[in-house]
N, C-alpha and C positions, 0 to 999 in steps of 0.2 A: 503494500500500499504505500511505499515510500514517494513522498511528494504528489501524490494523487489528491484530487478534490471530490468530496462526497457530500451530497445533499442528503441530510435525514429529516424527514418530516416528522412531526411530533417528537422533537429530539431533546425536548426540555426536561422529561421525567420518564420514569418507568423503563419500559423495554428500549424506547428510542435513545434515551440517554446512555443506557449501557451500551448500545451499539455505537454511538457517537465517540465514547470514551475509549472503547475496544479499538475501534478503528485508528484513533489517535495513538493509541499504544503502539500500533503497527506502522507508525510513520505517516498517516495520512492527514490532510487538511480538512476540517468539516465546517459546512454551512448547515445552520438549523434554521428549519422553518416551524415556527410554533406561534400559538396566540397567547401562550402564558410567558412569564418572565423567564429568560434563558441564562442569567448572569452566572448561576451556580455551574452549569455545564460549560459554559465558556472559560470560566476561571480554570475548571478542571483540566480542560484540554490545553489551553495556554501554558499551565504548569507541567505539562509534558512537553513543553518545547514545540508545539505545533500551532498553526494558525487556525482561528476559528472565527466565524462571523454570525451573527445572529439576525434573522430577518422575522419581523412580525408579519406573518402571512396566514390568511384564512384560506387553506388549500383547497376548499370547496369553491373559491372565487377564481373562475378562469383567467380574466385579465390580471389579477394580483399576482397569480402564480408566475404567469408568463413574464410580467415585469419584472419581478424578483429573480427569476432563473437568469434573465438577461443581466441582472445586476451582480448576481455571483460571477457570471463571466467577465464582466469589467473589471470586478474587484478582485478576484481570484485567479483569472486568466484562463480557466478551463473548466469543464464538468467531466469527470471520469466514472462517477458511479452515482446511483440514486438509491436510496432505502425509502420506499413508500411504507411509513409505519403509522402515521396519523389515523387514530380512530376512536370511536365513541361507542357508548350503549345506551339503548332505551329501551329495556326489556319489559315485555309485558306479553301475556297471553294474545292470541290473534284478536279475539273478540274484544278484547280490552284496548287493544292498540289503536291509537288514534292515527289519523293521517300525517299529522305532523311528526309524530314518532318515527313513522316509516321514512319520510322524506328526509328527515334531518340526518338520518344514520346512513341512508344511500347517498346522500350527498357528501357527507364527511368521510366515509370509509371506502366509496367506490369511485364516485365522480372526481374526487381528489386524486386519485390514482391515473384517471384519464388525463386530466389536467396536467399532473407534474410530469408524467411519462412523455406526453406530446410535446411538452416545452423543452424537455431535456434530450429527446431522441435526435432533434435536428442539430444540436451541438456535438452528439455522438457520431453522426454519420461520417465525419472525416476521420474520426480518430478510433473509433469503436468504443465501447464501454460496458458497463454491468449494472444491471437493474434487479433490485431484490424487493419484493413487496411482501409485507407480513399479514398473512391470513390469519385462520384460527382452526382450532379443530372444529369449532361450530361450522366452519364453511366446508369440511369435508364430511361430516356426519350428521350435521344439524343439531339443534338443542332446542327443547321445548321453552317456550317463552322468550325466544331468540330469533324469531322468523325473519324480522329485519336485519339484525346483525348476520345471521348465517347466509341469508341472500347476498348481503354486500361481501362477505368474505368468499362465497363460492364465486359470485360474478368477477372477482378480482383474480380467481385462478383461471376461468376461461379466458379473461382478457389477457393475462401473461402470457399464456400459451400462443395466441394470437400474434402478439407482439413479437414472440421469440420466431415464430415462422416468419414473419413480415421483414425482420431485419437481422437475422442471423447472419445472412450472407454479406452485410455490411459491417460485421465484426461486433454486433450489439448483442448481448445475452440476457435474458430476463427469465428470473426464476422466481419462486414462491416459499417462504417458510411459514408453515402452519402451527403455531405454538399450541400447547395443550395448557394446563391449569399452571399459571407461573406467578410467583409472588410479587405484586405490584400493589399499587394503591387502589387500582381497579377489582382487584379480586380481594383485598383485605376488607372490604365494605359488605362483601356477601355474607350471609346468614352462617354462623358456626356449624349447625346441623347439616346444611347444604355443602359446605366445604369437607366435612367428614365423609358425606357419602361420596364425594369426588374422590377423596383419597383411597377410598375401598376400590375405587373402578381404576386405580393406577397400579400396574403391576410392580414397577419400582418403590412403591409406597413412599413416595415423597413428591412435593411440588417442585417445580422448576424453578430456577433462579434467571433473571433477565440476563445476566451474562452467558448463560449457557446457549440462549438464542443469538447473543451477538457472536459468539465464536461460529455458530453456522453460516451466519451472515457473511461474516469476514471469509469463510471458506468460499462461498459462492462469488464473492465479489473479486477475489484474489485470483492469481494465476492457478491456484490449487483446484479451482472449479472450472478452468479454461474450456473443458469439454463438456460443461453441462449447461442445457439451456431448456427451458420449458418444461422444468421439473417441480414437483411439490414435495419439499423436505418436511416430513413430520417430525416435530420435537414436542413429545408428549409423555414420556416415560412409559409408553406402551398402551396408554389410555385408548388409542385408536391404532389398528393396525391394517 
């Protein structure tokens, strides 16, 4: 990753922050796209001796994404990699789900991937590049109460496979990582009984850590994953096989 530039969406906390910091450990420079304050992750990256830039971007906004991707190129010189990590939940059973719950999750989780990928690919056509999008176990097996979230994460998989076929001959690779139950703020707020039930369904009998997702993302972005494209890598402790 030495001297490469990677955009990480939703990189100010959780899995996104773990990815940003891990890539910096491996010698990469990082551009964070997020709507929450990114001072902590910026400081962490610069302390590692790497360049870091923060862009306050709503990744569901097509024009804002395009403008800020261009800003990254102007400021940092290039874009080698993209990690589509930004995502939200608005969990409800289908008959209780409001239209805005559906629309908001699809917009942030799926439309953002279209926005960001479209914006960076044009910069990668001359140099090649690698794109990793963060899906979810819900996107490959479904989950009650998460029809909107599961649909967004499953859509992301189909989108990625299409992009891999469209631009592989131009040296652009696109892959998906589908995490299972990972220790983040998003999962910390879940009911304890629900978390206990999840643990029973995991053969490795533990929850995953954000760094374990970051390691797989690094593998796919780096030359180690140079002959991998259009794939979905499940990182879930065996919860889904």
